[in-house]
C-alpha positions as CSV (number, residue, x, y, z in Angstrom):
1,M,-5.0,4.8,-18.1
2,K,-2.9,4.6,-14.9
3,V,-2.7,2.3,-11.9
4,L,-1.3,3.5,-8.6
5,L,0.5,0.8,-6.6
6,I,1.3,1.4,-2.9
7,N,4.0,-0.5,-1.1
8,G,3.0,-0.8,2.5
9,S,6.3,-2.1,3.7
10,P,9.0,-0.1,5.4
11,K,11.5,-1.9,3.1
12,E,11.2,0.0,-0.1
13,T,12.7,-2.7,-2.3
14,G,11.8,-5.8,-0.3
15,C,9.4,-8.7,-0.8
16,T,6.2,-6.6,-1.2
17,Y,7.9,-4.4,-3.7
18,T,9.1,-7.4,-5.7
19,A,5.5,-8.6,-6.0
20,L,4.2,-5.2,-6.9
21,C,6.9,-4.9,-9.6
22,E,5.6,-8.1,-11.3
23,V,2.1,-6.7,-11.4
24,A,3.4,-3.3,-12.7
25,K,5.5,-4.9,-15.4
26,T,2.5,-6.9,-16.6
27,L,0.3,-3.8,-16.6
28,E,2.9,-1.8,-18.5
29,G,3.0,-4.6,-21.1
30,E,-0.8,-4.2,-21.5
31,G,-0.4,-0.4,-22.2
32,I,-1.4,0.7,-18.7
33,H,0.9,3.3,-17.0
34,T,1.9,2.6,-13.4
35,E,3.4,4.3,-10.4
36,I,4.7,2.7,-7.2
37,I,4.6,4.7,-4.0
38,S,6.3,3.4,-0.9
39,V,5.2,4.3,2.6
40,G,8.9,3.9,3.7
41,K,10.0,4.3,7.3
42,A,8.6,7.7,8.1
43,P,5.7,7.7,10.7
44,I,2.1,7.8,9.4
45,Q,-0.4,9.3,11.8
46,G,-3.4,7.1,12.5
47,C,-6.9,8.4,12.1
48,I,-8.2,10.0,15.3
49,G,-11.8,10.3,14.2
50,C,-11.8,14.1,14.5
51,L,-14.0,14.5,11.4
52,G,-11.9,17.5,10.3
53,C,-11.8,16.1,6.8
54,V,-15.6,16.0,6.7
55,K,-16.1,19.5,8.3
56,S,-13.6,21.1,5.9
57,G,-15.2,19.7,2.8
58,E,-11.8,19.8,1.1
59,G,-11.5,16.1,0.6
60,K,-8.2,15.8,2.4
61,C,-6.9,14.9,5.9
62,V,-6.2,17.7,8.4
63,F,-2.8,16.1,9.1
64,S,-0.5,17.1,6.3
65,N,2.9,16.0,7.5
66,D,2.9,12.6,6.0
67,L,2.1,10.7,2.8
68,V,-1.7,10.5,3.1
69,N,-2.8,13.7,1.3
70,T,-0.2,13.0,-1.5
71,V,-1.9,9.6,-2.1
72,I,-5.4,11.3,-2.0
73,E,-4.3,13.7,-4.6
74,K,-2.7,11.0,-6.8
75,A,-5.8,9.0,-6.5
76,K,-7.8,11.6,-8.4
77,E,-5.9,10.8,-11.6
78,A,-5.6,7.0,-11.1
79,D,-7.9,4.6,-12.8
80,G,-7.0,1.6,-10.6
81,F,-5.1,0.7,-7.4
82,V,-3.0,-2.1,-6.1
83,I,-2.3,-2.0,-2.3
84,G,0.5,-4.2,-1.1
85,S,1.6,-5.1,2.4
86,P,3.8,-7.5,4.3
87,V,2.3,-9.7,6.9
88,H,2.8,-8.4,10.5
89,Y,1.2,-10.6,13.1
90,A,-1.3,-12.0,10.6
91,A,-2.3,-8.5,9.6
92,A,-1.4,-5.6,7.3
93,S,1.5,-3.4,8.4
94,G,0.6,-0.5,10.8
95,A,1.8,2.0,8.2
96,I,-0.5,0.8,5.4
97,T,-3.4,0.5,7.8
98,S,-3.0,4.0,9.1
99,L,-2.6,5.3,5.5
100,M,-5.6,3.5,4.1
101,D,-7.9,4.4,7.1
102,R,-7.3,8.1,6.4
103,V,-7.1,7.9,2.6
104,C,-10.5,6.1,2.4
105,Y,-12.2,8.3,5.0
106,A,-10.9,11.7,3.8
107,G,-10.4,11.0,0.1
108,G,-12.8,8.1,-0.6
109,K,-14.5,10.0,-3.4
110,N,-11.3,9.7,-5.4
111,L,-11.4,5.9,-5.2
112,M,-15.1,5.2,-5.7
113,F,-15.9,2.8,-8.6
114,K,-12.3,2.3,-9.5
115,P,-10.9,-1.3,-9.7
116,A,-8.6,-2.3,-6.9
117,A,-6.6,-5.2,-5.7
118,S,-4.6,-6.1,-2.6
119,I,-1.4,-8.2,-2.6
120,V,0.4,-9.6,0.4
121,S,3.8,-11.1,1.1
122,C,4.8,-13.3,4.0
123,R,7.5,-15.6,5.1
124,R,5.1,-18.4,6.1
125,G,1.6,-17.7,7.4
126,G,-1.0,-14.9,7.9
127,A,-1.4,-14.1,4.3
128,S,-5.1,-14.8,3.9
129,A,-6.1,-12.8,7.0
130,T,-4.1,-9.8,5.7
131,F,-5.6,-10.2,2.2
132,D,-9.1,-10.1,3.7
133,Q,-8.3,-7.0,5.8
134,L,-7.1,-5.0,2.9
135,N,-10.0,-6.0,0.7
136,K,-12.4,-4.5,3.2
137,Y,-11.4,-1.0,2.2
138,F,-12.5,-1.6,-1.4
139,S,-15.8,-3.2,-0.6
140,I,-17.1,-0.2,1.3
141,L,-16.3,2.3,-1.5
142,H,-18.1,0.7,-4.5
143,M,-14.7,-0.5,-5.8
144,P,-14.6,-3.6,-8.1
145,I,-12.1,-6.0,-6.5
146,V,-9.7,-7.6,-9.0
147,S,-8.9,-11.2,-8.5
148,S,-6.3,-13.6,-10.0
149,N,-6.0,-17.4,-10.3
150,Y,-5.4,-17.7,-6.5
151,W,-5.3,-15.3,-3.5
152,N,-2.9,-12.5,-4.2
153,Q,0.1,-13.6,-2.1
154,V,3.7,-14.4,-2.4
155,H,6.0,-16.3,0.0
156,G,9.6,-15.6,0.8
157,N,11.9,-14.1,3.4
158,T,13.9,-12.1,0.8
159,P,13.2,-10.7,-2.6
160,E,15.3,-13.5,-4.1
161,E,13.1,-16.1,-2.4
162,V,9.9,-14.4,-3.6
163,L,11.2,-14.6,-7.2
164,K,11.5,-18.4,-6.6
165,D,7.8,-18.6,-5.6
166,E,6.7,-19.5,-9.1
167,E,3.0,-19.8,-8.3
168,G,3.0,-16.5,-6.4
169,M,4.7,-14.7,-9.2
170,Q,2.3,-16.2,-11.7
171,T,-0.6,-15.0,-9.5
172,M,0.9,-11.4,-9.7
173,R,1.1,-11.6,-13.5
174,Q,-2.4,-12.8,-13.9
175,L,-3.6,-10.1,-11.5
176,G,-2.0,-7.5,-13.8
177,R,-3.7,-9.0,-16.9
178,N,-7.0,-9.1,-15.1
179,M,-6.7,-5.5,-13.9
180,A,-5.8,-4.4,-17.4
181,W,-8.8,-6.2,-18.9
182,L,-11.2,-4.7,-16.4
183,L,-9.8,-1.2,-16.9
184,K,-10.2,-1.5,-20.7
185,A,-13.7,-2.9,-20.3
186,I,-14.7,0.0,-18.1
187,E,-13.2,2.5,-20.6
188,A,-15.1,0.9,-23.4
189,G,-18.3,1.1,-21.4
190,K,-17.7,4.8,-20.8
191,N,-17.1,5.4,-24.5
192,A,-20.4,3.6,-25.2
193,G,-22.2,6.0,-22.9
194,I,-22.6,3.7,-19.9
195,S,-22.7,5.9,-16.8
196,L,-21.8,5.0,-13.2
197,P,-24.5,3.5,-11.1
198,E,-26.8,5.6,-9.0
199,V,-25.7,5.9,-5.4
200,E,-28.4,6.2,-2.8
201,P,-27.9,8.5,0.2
202,K,-26.3,6.4,2.9
203,I,-28.6,4.9,5.5
204,K,-27.0,4.3,8.9
205,T,-28.6,2.1,11.4
206,N,-27.4,2.3,15.0
207,Y,-28.0,-0.9,17.0
208,I,-28.3,0.9,20.3
209,R,-31.0,3.5,20.4
């Protein structure tokens, strides 16, 4: 089993990365393979609603000059996900927002029914708003949301300060254990012949007719 962790910060080894590493270390200790991908500093195109991904039927975005299609492809083999972001103006980073918008729209079938969690890092405030924003991606794709013993957040202005946030780091470790437990439970269910739930055709109701 494998969990894909995405660092939505332009700082590849900053505070968000420090928190993700604590989750990854715990998962590895539970026998779960991990991979951390960083969005880095390269621009990530926002979704323009062109529907090219739908029309092509290829399950990928028509824009291929950034990280999005790489993540979509890696998501095929992943069993779980952890999405991390710093807090920018009480919201997730622009890069991770653009990436997740396109990954979920173009490649959502690769994420469906797979456990996921979001983690956020901040200097002071805005963590809960960012946490709520990221969880919205999972709840529209049938993805079980993995929780911990508190909201998945760490505080600090530097990686060294994050390491001193004992409660935050414990939250990350517990998240890793909870993710590993759920992945193993799902695998046991598959081995016992339990199939995925039926998905009804989507009903869309427009409020203005």
